[in-house]
Biopython code that builds the backbone (N, CA, C, O; Angstrom):
import numpy as np
from Bio.PDB.StructureBuilder import StructureBuilder

atoms = [
    (1, "MET", "N", (135.127, 28.119, 10.252)),
    (1, "MET", "CA", (133.839, 28.953, 10.497)),
    (1, "MET", "C", (132.787, 28.195, 9.299)),
    (1, "MET", "O", (133.186, 27.952, 8.160)),
    (2, "ASN", "N", (131.700, 27.948, 9.673)),
    (2, "ASN", "CA", (130.562, 27.556, 8.863)),
    (2, "ASN", "C", (129.809, 28.479, 8.496)),
    (2, "ASN", "O", (129.083, 29.046, 9.313)),
    (3, "LYS", "N", (129.834, 28.863, 7.001)),
    (3, "LYS", "CA", (128.774, 29.839, 6.628)),
    (3, "LYS", "C", (127.302, 29.165, 6.314)),
    (3, "LYS", "O", (127.194, 28.010, 5.902)),
    (4, "LYS", "N", (126.449, 29.831, 6.503)),
    (4, "LYS", "CA", (125.098, 29.218, 6.026)),
    (4, "LYS", "C", (124.507, 29.823, 4.956)),
    (4, "LYS", "O", (123.365, 29.456, 4.678)),
    (5, "TYR", "N", (125.095, 30.780, 4.203)),
    (5, "TYR", "CA", (124.687, 30.988, 2.925)),
    (5, "TYR", "C", (125.840, 32.222, 2.248)),
    (5, "TYR", "O", (126.660, 32.775, 2.980)),
    (6, "THR", "N", (125.749, 32.471, 1.010)),
    (6, "THR", "CA", (126.705, 33.523, 0.344)),
    (6, "THR", "C", (125.843, 34.349, -0.547)),
    (6, "THR", "O", (125.211, 33.845, -1.475)),
    (7, "ILE", "N", (125.818, 35.711, -0.242)),
    (7, "ILE", "CA", (125.077, 36.517, -1.139)),
    (7, "ILE", "C", (126.268, 36.814, -2.123)),
    (7, "ILE", "O", (127.438, 36.922, -1.756)),
    (8, "GLN", "N", (125.844, 36.929, -3.365)),
    (8, "GLN", "CA", (126.827, 37.263, -4.415)),
    (8, "GLN", "C", (126.317, 38.685, -4.907)),
    (8, "GLN", "O", (125.177, 38.732, -5.370)),
    (9, "ASN", "N", (127.023, 39.770, -4.845)),
    (9, "ASN", "CA", (126.650, 41.128, -5.408)),
    (9, "ASN", "C", (127.613, 41.801, -6.062)),
    (9, "ASN", "O", (127.596, 43.024, -6.192)),
    (10, "GLN", "N", (128.769, 40.825, -6.641)),
    (10, "GLN", "CA", (129.837, 41.412, -7.376)),
    (10, "GLN", "C", (130.331, 40.258, -8.382)),
    (10, "GLN", "O", (131.448, 39.740, -8.376)),
    (11, "PRO", "N", (129.150, 39.934, -9.337)),
    (11, "PRO", "CA", (129.561, 38.812, -10.132)),
    (11, "PRO", "C", (130.713, 39.166, -11.130)),
    (11, "PRO", "O", (131.096, 40.323, -11.301)),
    (12, "PHE", "N", (131.186, 38.187, -11.713)),
    (12, "PHE", "CA", (132.542, 38.080, -12.432)),
    (12, "PHE", "C", (131.859, 38.660, -13.872)),
    (12, "PHE", "O", (130.854, 38.041, -14.222)),
    (13, "ILE", "N", (132.215, 39.587, -14.598)),
    (13, "ILE", "CA", (132.027, 40.175, -15.698)),
    (13, "ILE", "C", (132.857, 39.587, -16.811)),
    (13, "ILE", "O", (134.013, 39.962, -17.004)),
    (14, "VAL", "N", (132.186, 38.539, -17.642)),
    (14, "VAL", "CA", (133.038, 37.783, -18.537)),
    (14, "VAL", "C", (133.277, 38.720, -19.722)),
    (14, "VAL", "O", (132.311, 39.227, -20.292)),
    (15, "PRO", "N", (134.662, 38.993, -20.152)),
    (15, "PRO", "CA", (134.805, 39.707, -21.232)),
    (15, "PRO", "C", (134.435, 39.293, -22.411)),
    (15, "PRO", "O", (134.766, 38.120, -22.583)),
    (16, "THR", "N", (133.860, 39.784, -23.343)),
    (16, "THR", "CA", (133.346, 39.529, -24.630)),
    (16, "THR", "C", (133.715, 40.590, -25.801)),
    (16, "THR", "O", (134.074, 41.746, -25.582)),
    (17, "THR", "N", (133.591, 40.101, -26.862)),
    (17, "THR", "CA", (133.859, 41.116, -28.152)),
    (17, "THR", "C", (132.581, 41.240, -29.056)),
    (17, "THR", "O", (132.678, 41.800, -30.148)),
    (18, "ASP", "N", (131.344, 40.712, -28.605)),
    (18, "ASP", "CA", (130.241, 40.513, -29.426)),
    (18, "ASP", "C", (128.996, 41.311, -28.908)),
    (18, "ASP", "O", (127.850, 41.241, -29.354)),
    (19, "GLY", "N", (129.399, 41.989, -28.002)),
    (19, "GLY", "CA", (128.394, 42.930, -27.179)),
    (19, "GLY", "C", (127.469, 42.481, -26.482)),
    (19, "GLY", "O", (126.481, 43.150, -26.177)),
    (20, "LYS", "N", (127.700, 41.068, -26.073)),
    (20, "LYS", "CA", (126.982, 40.087, -25.076)),
    (20, "LYS", "C", (127.385, 40.539, -23.540)),
    (20, "LYS", "O", (128.518, 40.858, -23.180)),
    (21, "LEU", "N", (126.351, 40.498, -22.821)),
    (21, "LEU", "CA", (126.781, 40.844, -21.477)),
    (21, "LEU", "C", (126.530, 39.623, -20.868)),
    (21, "LEU", "O", (125.452, 39.047, -21.015)),
    (22, "ILE", "N", (127.481, 39.161, -20.165)),
    (22, "ILE", "CA", (127.682, 37.903, -19.123)),
    (22, "ILE", "C", (128.202, 38.115, -17.687)),
    (22, "ILE", "O", (129.388, 38.291, -17.406)),
    (23, "GLU", "N", (127.141, 38.077, -16.779)),
    (23, "GLU", "CA", (127.607, 38.331, -15.367)),
    (23, "GLU", "C", (127.397, 36.847, -14.900)),
    (23, "GLU", "O", (126.292, 36.305, -14.883)),
    (24, "GLU", "N", (128.624, 36.218, -14.505)),
    (24, "GLU", "CA", (128.429, 34.946, -13.584)),
    (24, "GLU", "C", (128.258, 35.262, -12.305)),
    (24, "GLU", "O", (129.025, 36.132, -11.891)),
    (25, "HIS", "N", (127.424, 34.787, -11.483)),
    (25, "HIS", "CA", (127.123, 35.111, -10.231)),
    (25, "HIS", "C", (127.713, 33.894, -9.661)),
    (25, "HIS", "O", (128.597, 34.165, -8.849)),
    (26, "HIS", "N", (127.479, 32.480, -9.850)),
    (26, "HIS", "CA", (128.237, 31.483, -9.155)),
    (26, "HIS", "C", (128.745, 30.580, -10.467)),
    (26, "HIS", "O", (128.090, 30.482, -11.505)),
    (27, "GLY", "N", (130.013, 29.949, -10.233)),
    (27, "GLY", "CA", (130.672, 29.342, -11.059)),
    (27, "GLY", "C", (132.279, 29.258, -10.754)),
    (27, "GLY", "O", (132.822, 29.558, -9.691)),
    (28, "LEU", "N", (132.913, 28.772, -11.955)),
    (28, "LEU", "CA", (134.343, 28.866, -11.671)),
    (28, "LEU", "C", (135.021, 30.165, -11.569)),
    (28, "LEU", "O", (135.831, 30.446, -10.685)),
    (29, "ALA", "N", (134.619, 31.000, -12.591)),
    (29, "ALA", "CA", (135.253, 32.336, -12.654)),
    (29, "ALA", "C", (135.096, 33.275, -11.572)),
    (29, "ALA", "O", (135.964, 34.093, -11.266)),
    (30, "SER", "N", (133.627, 33.115, -10.811)),
    (30, "SER", "CA", (133.387, 34.066, -9.713)),
    (30, "SER", "C", (133.549, 33.253, -8.265)),
    (30, "SER", "O", (134.199, 33.702, -7.320)),
    (31, "THR", "N", (132.911, 32.100, -8.259)),
    (31, "THR", "CA", (133.300, 31.499, -6.945)),
    (31, "THR", "C", (133.914, 30.308, -6.724)),
    (31, "THR", "O", (133.816, 29.699, -5.659)),
    (32, "GLU", "N", (134.643, 29.876, -7.816)),
    (32, "GLU", "CA", (135.341, 28.787, -7.957)),
    (32, "GLU", "C", (134.509, 27.363, -7.765)),
    (32, "GLU", "O", (134.994, 26.244, -7.599)),
    (33, "ASN", "N", (133.394, 27.665, -7.824)),
    (33, "ASN", "CA", (132.066, 26.607, -7.952)),
    (33, "ASN", "C", (132.454, 25.661, -9.220)),
    (33, "ASN", "O", (132.618, 26.156, -10.336)),
    (34, "GLN", "N", (132.574, 24.415, -8.999)),
    (34, "GLN", "CA", (132.759, 23.448, -10.143)),
    (34, "GLN", "C", (131.462, 22.892, -10.286)),
    (34, "GLN", "O", (131.236, 22.594, -11.459)),
    (35, "GLU", "N", (130.628, 22.672, -9.587)),
    (35, "GLU", "CA", (129.213, 21.910, -9.616)),
    (35, "GLU", "C", (128.255, 22.701, -10.321)),
    (35, "GLU", "O", (127.388, 22.097, -10.952)),
    (36, "ILE", "N", (128.262, 23.886, -10.321)),
    (36, "ILE", "CA", (126.957, 24.505, -11.125)),
    (36, "ILE", "C", (127.447, 26.145, -11.565)),
    (36, "ILE", "O", (128.162, 26.839, -10.843)),
    (37, "SER", "N", (127.080, 26.433, -12.455)),
    (37, "SER", "CA", (127.415, 28.086, -12.989)),
    (37, "SER", "C", (125.946, 28.701, -13.112)),
    (37, "SER", "O", (124.977, 28.180, -13.664)),
    (38, "ILE", "N", (126.010, 29.812, -12.529)),
    (38, "ILE", "CA", (124.604, 30.420, -12.891)),
    (38, "ILE", "C", (125.106, 32.072, -13.352)),
    (38, "ILE", "O", (125.875, 32.830, -12.761)),
    (39, "ALA", "N", (124.426, 32.248, -14.498)),
    (39, "ALA", "CA", (124.815, 33.667, -15.089)),
    (39, "ALA", "C", (123.663, 34.408, -15.602)),
    (39, "ALA", "O", (122.713, 33.803, -16.100)),
    (40, "HIS", "N", (123.690, 35.580, -15.516)),
    (40, "HIS", "CA", (122.804, 36.541, -16.140)),
    (40, "HIS", "C", (123.329, 37.023, -17.426)),
    (40, "HIS", "O", (124.523, 37.319, -17.474)),
    (41, "MET", "N", (122.557, 37.148, -18.530)),
    (41, "MET", "CA", (123.154, 37.447, -19.705)),
    (41, "MET", "C", (122.244, 38.299, -20.414)),
    (41, "MET", "O", (121.066, 38.273, -20.055)),
    (42, "VAL", "N", (122.593, 39.070, -21.385)),
    (42, "VAL", "CA", (121.856, 39.883, -22.256)),
    (42, "VAL", "C", (122.593, 39.740, -23.840)),
    (42, "VAL", "O", (123.776, 39.983, -24.080)),
    (43, "ALA", "N", (121.664, 39.327, -24.727)),
    (43, "ALA", "CA", (122.310, 39.077, -25.960)),
    (43, "ALA", "C", (121.684, 40.152, -26.722)),
    (43, "ALA", "O", (120.467, 40.339, -26.733)),
    (44, "PRO", "N", (122.615, 40.921, -27.420)),
    (44, "PRO", "CA", (122.015, 42.095, -28.353)),
    (44, "PRO", "C", (121.532, 41.548, -29.566)),
    (44, "PRO", "O", (122.017, 40.514, -30.026)),
    (45, "PRO", "N", (120.441, 42.281, -30.220)),
    (45, "PRO", "CA", (119.967, 41.874, -31.211)),
    (45, "PRO", "C", (121.152, 41.670, -32.522)),
    (45, "PRO", "O", (121.949, 42.562, -32.813)),
    (46, "GLY", "N", (121.098, 40.480, -33.153)),
    (46, "GLY", "CA", (121.894, 40.146, -34.384)),
    (46, "GLY", "C", (123.059, 39.153, -33.787)),
    (46, "GLY", "O", (123.904, 38.653, -34.530)),
    (47, "TRP", "N", (123.023, 38.934, -32.475)),
    (47, "TRP", "CA", (124.047, 38.185, -31.801)),
    (47, "TRP", "C", (123.853, 36.820, -32.054)),
    (47, "TRP", "O", (122.730, 36.318, -32.104)),
    (48, "SER", "N", (125.186, 36.025, -32.261)),
    (48, "SER", "CA", (125.323, 34.641, -32.332)),
    (48, "SER", "C", (126.483, 34.022, -32.069)),
    (48, "SER", "O", (127.514, 34.676, -32.228)),
    (49, "GLU", "N", (126.557, 32.826, -31.676)),
    (49, "GLU", "CA", (127.986, 32.034, -31.422)),
    (49, "GLU", "C", (127.916, 30.888, -32.473)),
    (49, "GLU", "O", (126.941, 30.546, -33.142)),
    (50, "PRO", "N", (129.255, 30.341, -32.463)),
    (50, "PRO", "CA", (129.385, 29.223, -33.364)),
    (50, "PRO", "C", (128.594, 28.121, -32.502)),
    (50, "PRO", "O", (128.218, 28.110, -31.330)),
    (51, "PHE", "N", (128.490, 27.155, -33.605)),
    (51, "PHE", "CA", (127.857, 25.688, -33.104)),
    (51, "PHE", "C", (128.861, 24.976, -31.940)),
    (51, "PHE", "O", (130.043, 24.853, -32.262)),
    (52, "GLN", "N", (128.449, 24.508, -30.617)),
    (52, "GLN", "CA", (129.017, 23.827, -29.903)),
    (52, "GLN", "C", (128.760, 22.700, -29.316)),
    (52, "GLN", "O", (127.576, 22.428, -29.516)),
    (53, "THR", "N", (129.414, 21.699, -28.528)),
    (53, "THR", "CA", (128.984, 20.528, -28.307)),
    (53, "THR", "C", (129.469, 20.408, -26.883)),
    (53, "THR", "O", (130.491, 19.747, -26.698)),
    (54, "PRO", "N", (128.820, 21.005, -25.785)),
    (54, "PRO", "CA", (129.413, 21.185, -24.339)),
    (54, "PRO", "C", (129.358, 19.899, -23.479)),
    (54, "PRO", "O", (128.454, 19.081, -23.649)),
    (55, "GLU", "N", (130.392, 19.715, -22.496)),
    (55, "GLU", "CA", (130.360, 18.498, -21.763)),
    (55, "GLU", "C", (129.857, 18.928, -20.565)),
    (55, "GLU", "O", (130.521, 18.700, -19.554)),
    (56, "PHE", "N", (128.459, 19.703, -20.453)),
    (56, "PHE", "CA", (127.556, 20.194, -19.536)),
    (56, "PHE", "C", (126.035, 20.288, -19.851)),
    (56, "PHE", "O", (125.699, 20.607, -20.992)),
    (57, "ASP", "N", (125.151, 20.042, -18.954)),
    (57, "ASP", "CA", (123.775, 20.288, -19.235)),
    (57, "ASP", "C", (123.603, 21.923, -19.185)),
    (57, "ASP", "O", (124.233, 22.637, -18.404)),
    (58, "GLU", "N", (122.865, 22.290, -19.926)),
    (58, "GLU", "CA", (122.702, 23.899, -19.907)),
    (58, "GLU", "C", (121.183, 24.246, -19.916)),
    (58, "GLU", "O", (120.419, 23.987, -20.846)),
    (59, "TYR", "N", (120.847, 24.879, -18.730)),
    (59, "TYR", "CA", (119.437, 25.324, -18.626)),
    (59, "TYR", "C", (119.244, 26.983, -18.897)),
    (59, "TYR", "O", (120.067, 27.743, -18.386)),
    (60, "THR", "N", (118.255, 27.470, -19.626)),
    (60, "THR", "CA", (118.211, 28.699, -20.015)),
    (60, "THR", "C", (116.632, 28.799, -19.684)),
    (60, "THR", "O", (115.719, 27.992, -19.859)),
    (61, "TYR", "N", (116.663, 30.119, -19.131)),
    (61, "TYR", "CA", (115.097, 30.610, -18.830)),
    (61, "TYR", "C", (115.289, 32.226, -19.311)),
    (61, "TYR", "O", (116.147, 32.981, -18.853)),
    (62, "ILE", "N", (114.343, 32.554, -20.286)),
    (62, "ILE", "CA", (114.090, 33.603, -20.829)),
    (62, "ILE", "C", (113.570, 34.556, -19.991)),
    (62, "ILE", "O", (112.528, 34.202, -19.440)),
    (63, "ILE", "N", (114.078, 35.962, -19.646)),
    (63, "ILE", "CA", (113.523, 36.904, -18.721)),
    (63, "ILE", "C", (112.692, 37.932, -19.915)),
    (63, "ILE", "O", (111.467, 38.027, -19.843)),
    (64, "LYS", "N", (113.283, 38.499, -20.741)),
    (64, "LYS", "CA", (112.745, 39.519, -21.856)),
    (64, "LYS", "C", (113.398, 39.061, -23.327)),
    (64, "LYS", "O", (114.499, 38.541, -23.505)),
    (65, "GLY", "N", (112.449, 39.390, -24.267)),
    (65, "GLY", "CA", (112.940, 39.011, -25.713)),
    (65, "GLY", "C", (112.815, 37.517, -26.040)),
    (65, "GLY", "O", (112.290, 36.626, -25.373)),
    (66, "LYS", "N", (113.382, 37.469, -27.149)),
    (66, "LYS", "CA", (113.512, 35.979, -27.457)),
    (66, "LYS", "C", (114.826, 35.318, -27.957)),
    (66, "LYS", "O", (115.664, 36.058, -28.471)),
    (67, "LYS", "N", (115.032, 34.231, -27.870)),
    (67, "LYS", "CA", (116.241, 33.587, -28.154)),
    (67, "LYS", "C", (116.251, 32.392, -29.136)),
    (67, "LYS", "O", (115.305, 31.606, -29.074)),
    (68, "GLN", "N", (117.169, 32.200, -29.973)),
    (68, "GLN", "CA", (116.720, 31.024, -30.895)),
    (68, "GLN", "C", (117.995, 29.896, -30.535)),
    (68, "GLN", "O", (119.119, 30.282, -30.214)),
    (69, "PHE", "N", (117.656, 28.608, -30.634)),
    (69, "PHE", "CA", (118.389, 27.587, -30.470)),
    (69, "PHE", "C", (118.291, 26.901, -31.678)),
    (69, "PHE", "O", (117.217, 26.689, -32.240)),
    (70, "ILE", "N", (119.648, 26.462, -32.197)),
    (70, "ILE", "CA", (119.639, 25.336, -33.287)),
    (70, "ILE", "C", (120.366, 23.945, -32.574)),
    (70, "ILE", "O", (121.552, 23.788, -32.281)),
    (71, "ILE", "N", (119.129, 22.931, -32.393)),
    (71, "ILE", "CA", (119.760, 21.703, -31.412)),
    (71, "ILE", "C", (119.851, 20.745, -32.560)),
    (71, "ILE", "O", (118.882, 20.474, -33.269)),
    (72, "ASP", "N", (121.045, 20.242, -32.716)),
    (72, "ASP", "CA", (121.357, 19.297, -34.108)),
    (72, "ASP", "C", (120.849, 20.111, -35.270)),
    (72, "ASP", "O", (121.569, 21.016, -35.691)),
    (73, "ASP", "N", (119.585, 19.860, -35.876)),
    (73, "ASP", "CA", (119.302, 20.336, -37.151)),
    (73, "ASP", "C", (117.826, 21.121, -36.878)),
    (73, "ASP", "O", (117.201, 21.640, -37.803)),
    (74, "GLU", "N", (117.389, 21.129, -35.553)),
    (74, "GLU", "CA", (115.856, 21.330, -35.185)),
    (74, "GLU", "C", (116.028, 23.031, -34.759)),
    (74, "GLU", "O", (116.963, 23.315, -34.009)),
    (75, "LYS", "N", (115.162, 24.079, -35.225)),
    (75, "LYS", "CA", (114.989, 25.261, -34.892)),
    (75, "LYS", "C", (114.178, 25.215, -33.674)),
    (75, "LYS", "O", (113.131, 24.569, -33.633)),
    (76, "VAL", "N", (114.731, 26.029, -32.462)),
    (76, "VAL", "CA", (113.810, 26.380, -31.522)),
    (76, "VAL", "C", (113.818, 27.858, -30.927)),
    (76, "VAL", "O", (114.874, 28.362, -30.543)),
    (77, "VAL", "N", (112.843, 28.402, -30.877)),
    (77, "VAL", "CA", (112.653, 29.820, -30.477)),
    (77, "VAL", "C", (112.038, 29.761, -28.938)),
    (77, "VAL", "O", (110.984, 29.155, -28.744)),
    (78, "LEU", "N", (112.643, 30.323, -28.003)),
    (78, "LEU", "CA", (111.843, 30.668, -26.768)),
    (78, "LEU", "C", (111.531, 32.153, -26.329)),
    (78, "LEU", "O", (112.362, 33.029, -26.569)),
    (79, "GLU", "N", (110.545, 32.398, -25.797)),
    (79, "GLU", "CA", (110.253, 33.637, -25.353)),
    (79, "GLU", "C", (110.275, 33.742, -23.973)),
    (79, "GLU", "O", (110.525, 32.807, -23.213)),
    (80, "ALA", "N", (109.968, 35.074, -23.593)),
    (80, "ALA", "CA", (109.800, 35.410, -22.065)),
    (80, "ALA", "C", (109.054, 34.391, -21.278)),
    (80, "ALA", "O", (107.906, 34.088, -21.604)),
    (81, "GLY", "N", (109.634, 33.864, -20.286)),
    (81, "GLY", "CA", (108.721, 32.951, -19.266)),
    (81, "GLY", "C", (108.971, 31.775, -19.863)),
    (81, "GLY", "O", (108.156, 30.970, -19.412)),
    (82, "GLN", "N", (109.802, 31.172, -20.782)),
    (82, "GLN", "CA", (110.018, 29.607, -21.048)),
    (82, "GLN", "C", (111.388, 29.657, -20.858)),
    (82, "GLN", "O", (112.146, 30.627, -20.822)),
    (83, "SER", "N", (111.656, 28.130, -20.708)),
    (83, "SER", "CA", (112.955, 27.518, -20.184)),
    (83, "SER", "C", (113.155, 26.483, -21.082)),
    (83, "SER", "O", (112.252, 25.913, -21.695)),
    (84, "ILE", "N", (114.455, 26.217, -21.165)),
    (84, "ILE", "CA", (115.020, 24.776, -21.817)),
    (84, "ILE", "C", (115.912, 24.210, -21.116)),
    (84, "ILE", "O", (116.443, 24.894, -20.240)),
    (85, "LYS", "N", (116.349, 22.755, -21.302)),
    (85, "LYS", "CA", (117.511, 22.198, -20.706)),
    (85, "LYS", "C", (117.754, 21.372, -22.114)),
    (85, "LYS", "O", (117.008, 20.616, -22.737)),
    (86, "ILE", "N", (119.241, 21.869, -22.388)),
    (86, "ILE", "CA", (119.796, 20.926, -23.374)),
    (86, "ILE", "C", (120.855, 20.178, -22.764)),
    (86, "ILE", "O", (121.671, 20.657, -21.976)),
    (87, "ASN", "N", (120.816, 18.978, -23.156)),
    (87, "ASN", "CA", (121.620, 18.146, -22.300)),
    (87, "ASN", "C", (122.947, 17.874, -22.957)),
    (87, "ASN", "O", (123.028, 17.821, -24.184)),
    (88, "LYS", "N", (123.878, 17.717, -22.254)),
    (88, "LYS", "CA", (125.417, 17.695, -22.527)),
    (88, "LYS", "C", (125.495, 16.892, -23.509)),
    (88, "LYS", "O", (124.604, 16.063, -23.693)),
    (89, "ASN", "N", (126.785, 17.004, -24.487)),
    (89, "ASN", "CA", (127.217, 16.577, -25.494)),
    (89, "ASN", "C", (126.234, 16.444, -26.740)),
    (89, "ASN", "O", (126.328, 15.584, -27.615)),
    (90, "VAL", "N", (125.265, 17.456, -26.664)),
    (90, "VAL", "CA", (124.319, 17.800, -28.029)),
    (90, "VAL", "C", (124.927, 18.862, -28.474)),
    (90, "VAL", "O", (125.355, 19.700, -27.680)),
    (91, "ARG", "N", (125.076, 19.012, -29.910)),
    (91, "ARG", "CA", (125.501, 19.891, -30.637)),
    (91, "ARG", "C", (124.350, 21.056, -30.843)),
    (91, "ARG", "O", (123.250, 20.765, -31.312)),
    (92, "VAL", "N", (124.701, 22.414, -30.450)),
    (92, "VAL", "CA", (123.958, 23.266, -30.301)),
    (92, "VAL", "C", (124.465, 24.786, -30.792)),
    (92, "VAL", "O", (125.653, 25.081, -30.659)),
    (93, "GLN", "N", (123.629, 25.620, -31.296)),
    (93, "GLN", "CA", (124.065, 27.000, -31.659)),
    (93, "GLN", "C", (122.946, 27.851, -31.059)),
    (93, "GLN", "O", (121.737, 27.651, -31.171)),
    (94, "TYR", "N", (123.682, 29.023, -30.279)),
    (94, "TYR", "CA", (122.622, 30.151, -29.501)),
    (94, "TYR", "C", (122.643, 31.251, -30.403)),
    (94, "TYR", "O", (123.703, 31.515, -30.970)),
    (95, "SER", "N", (121.673, 31.898, -30.607)),
    (95, "SER", "CA", (121.395, 33.172, -31.370)),
    (95, "SER", "C", (120.518, 34.091, -30.785)),
    (95, "SER", "O", (119.842, 33.819, -29.793)),
    (96, "ASN", "N", (120.505, 35.164, -31.359)),
    (96, "ASN", "CA", (119.458, 36.398, -30.954)),
    (96, "ASN", "C", (119.343, 36.997, -32.590)),
    (96, "ASN", "O", (120.008, 37.981, -32.915)),
    (97, "PRO", "N", (118.573, 36.406, -33.419)),
    (97, "PRO", "CA", (118.483, 36.970, -34.734)),
    (97, "PRO", "C", (117.182, 38.038, -34.624)),
    (97, "PRO", "O", (116.658, 38.255, -35.716)),
    (98, "PHE", "N", (116.747, 38.544, -33.796)),
    (98, "PHE", "CA", (115.592, 39.129, -33.459)),
    (98, "PHE", "C", (116.096, 40.701, -33.207)),
    (98, "PHE", "O", (117.265, 40.968, -32.928)),
    (99, "ASN", "N", (115.028, 41.713, -33.349)),
    (99, "ASN", "CA", (115.295, 43.173, -33.257)),
    (99, "ASN", "C", (115.287, 43.579, -31.989)),
    (99, "ASN", "O", (115.162, 44.792, -31.816)),
    (100, "GLU", "N", (115.385, 42.902, -31.072)),
    (100, "GLU", "CA", (115.467, 43.338, -29.729)),
    (100, "GLU", "C", (116.272, 42.661, -28.563)),
    (100, "GLU", "O", (116.223, 41.432, -28.600)),
    (101, "PRO", "N", (116.948, 43.164, -27.611)),
    (101, "PRO", "CA", (117.898, 42.291, -26.717)),
    (101, "PRO", "C", (117.066, 40.956, -26.203)),
    (101, "PRO", "O", (115.840, 40.875, -26.117)),
    (102, "CYS", "N", (117.884, 40.086, -25.932)),
    (102, "CYS", "CA", (117.274, 38.998, -25.154)),
    (102, "CYS", "C", (118.069, 38.861, -23.770)),
    (102, "CYS", "O", (119.251, 38.520, -23.724)),
    (103, "GLU", "N", (117.414, 39.116, -22.828)),
    (103, "GLU", "CA", (117.759, 38.693, -21.155)),
    (103, "GLU", "C", (117.459, 37.416, -20.722)),
    (103, "GLU", "O", (116.307, 36.993, -20.627)),
    (104, "TYR", "N", (118.470, 36.779, -20.450)),
    (104, "TYR", "CA", (118.221, 35.388, -19.691)),
    (104, "TYR", "C", (119.025, 34.880, -18.500)),
    (104, "TYR", "O", (119.973, 35.540, -18.073)),
    (105, "LEU", "N", (118.735, 33.946, -18.062)),
    (105, "LEU", "CA", (119.537, 33.270, -16.988)),
    (105, "LEU", "C", (119.859, 31.763, -17.664)),
    (105, "LEU", "O", (119.073, 30.931, -18.119)),
    (106, "SER", "N", (121.472, 31.739, -17.538)),
    (106, "SER", "CA", (121.879, 30.295, -17.947)),
    (106, "SER", "C", (122.674, 29.439, -16.817)),
    (106, "SER", "O", (123.750, 29.793, -16.334)),
    (107, "ILE", "N", (122.098, 28.472, -16.536)),
    (107, "ILE", "CA", (122.492, 27.587, -15.568)),
    (107, "ILE", "C", (123.121, 26.478, -16.145)),
    (107, "ILE", "O", (122.440, 25.711, -16.827)),
    (108, "CYS", "N", (124.645, 26.218, -15.933)),
    (108, "CYS", "CA", (125.365, 24.864, -16.525)),
    (108, "CYS", "C", (125.740, 23.934, -15.191)),
    (108, "CYS", "O", (126.099, 24.385, -14.103)),
    (109, "LYS", "N", (125.585, 22.648, -15.508)),
    (109, "LYS", "CA", (125.954, 21.595, -14.625)),
    (109, "LYS", "C", (126.515, 20.595, -15.045)),
    (109, "LYS", "O", (125.809, 19.789, -15.652)),
    (110, "PRO", "N", (127.851, 20.322, -14.886)),
    (110, "PRO", "CA", (128.589, 21.012, -14.081)),
    (110, "PRO", "C", (129.044, 22.675, -14.555)),
    (110, "PRO", "O", (128.547, 23.202, -15.550)),
    (111, "ALA", "N", (129.758, 23.167, -13.934)),
    (111, "ALA", "CA", (129.963, 24.617, -14.143)),
    (111, "ALA", "C", (130.510, 24.715, -15.616)),
    (111, "ALA", "O", (131.092, 23.765, -16.139)),
    (112, "PHE", "N", (130.291, 25.927, -16.266)),
    (112, "PHE", "CA", (130.677, 26.322, -17.498)),
    (112, "PHE", "C", (132.423, 26.287, -17.416)),
    (112, "PHE", "O", (132.958, 26.728, -16.400)),
    (113, "ALA", "N", (133.005, 25.906, -18.199)),
    (113, "ALA", "CA", (134.446, 25.984, -18.500)),
    (113, "ALA", "C", (134.761, 26.069, -19.817)),
    (113, "ALA", "O", (134.260, 25.249, -20.586)),
    (114, "PRO", "N", (135.770, 27.219, -20.372)),
    (114, "PRO", "CA", (136.055, 27.390, -21.730)),
    (114, "PRO", "C", (136.411, 25.984, -22.369)),
    (114, "PRO", "O", (135.971, 25.655, -23.471)),
    (115, "ASN", "N", (137.131, 25.280, -21.702)),
    (115, "ASN", "CA", (137.914, 23.936, -22.277)),
    (115, "ASN", "C", (136.857, 22.978, -22.280)),
    (115, "ASN", "O", (137.210, 21.871, -22.685)),
    (116, "LYS", "N", (135.572, 23.094, -21.918)),
    (116, "LYS", "CA", (134.400, 21.857, -21.851)),
    (116, "LYS", "C", (133.398, 22.414, -22.776)),
    (116, "LYS", "O", (132.303, 21.852, -22.791)),
    (117, "VAL", "N", (133.598, 23.475, -23.590)),
    (117, "VAL", "CA", (132.426, 24.046, -24.304)),
    (117, "VAL", "C", (132.451, 23.400, -25.806)),
    (117, "VAL", "O", (131.422, 23.050, -26.385)),
    (118, "HIS", "N", (133.728, 23.291, -26.344)),
    (118, "HIS", "CA", (133.852, 22.619, -27.743)),
    (118, "HIS", "C", (133.300, 23.570, -28.645)),
    (118, "HIS", "O", (132.353, 23.092, -29.270)),
    (119, "ARG", "N", (133.542, 24.652, -28.903)),
    (119, "ARG", "CA", (133.003, 25.533, -29.958)),
    (119, "ARG", "C", (133.563, 25.286, -31.380)),
    (119, "ARG", "O", (134.788, 25.302, -31.497)),
    (120, "GLU", "N", (132.757, 25.049, -32.530)),
    (120, "GLU", "CA", (133.484, 24.991, -33.488)),
    (120, "GLU", "C", (133.994, 26.118, -34.272)),
    (120, "GLU", "O", (134.734, 25.916, -35.234)),
]
sb = StructureBuilder()
sb.init_structure("model")
sb.init_model(0)
sb.init_chain("A")
sb.init_seg("    ")
for serial, (resi, resn, name, xyz) in enumerate(atoms, 1):
    if name == "N":
        sb.init_residue(resn, " ", resi, " ")
    sb.init_atom(name, np.array(xyz, "f"), 0.0, 1.0, " ", f" {name:<3s}", serial, name[0])
structure = sb.get_structure()
């Protein structure tokens, strides 16, 4: 059977311990797609991750709030309506040091995989 499209209305909810909501709509965990992952995320105020050097390009589009990126030694802050592409093999830290949640979309190509993110 040849499907023309797939509607995803049951994303994989990634278990977290830091209060961050991660809903993977397409990717390894949700649809076994190795080429790309698309996730809707909400990072609570004060959230941060360790530095990482992933083996994938990551695109981020900010829906609401602000998100901070430290790319090598450069600090970048994105606001709602802005997007960024961070190339693979670049050292980056993601955080939300602001006093409001940050809602955003994250697209990784190839798909996000825990063994390819290389957190410090």
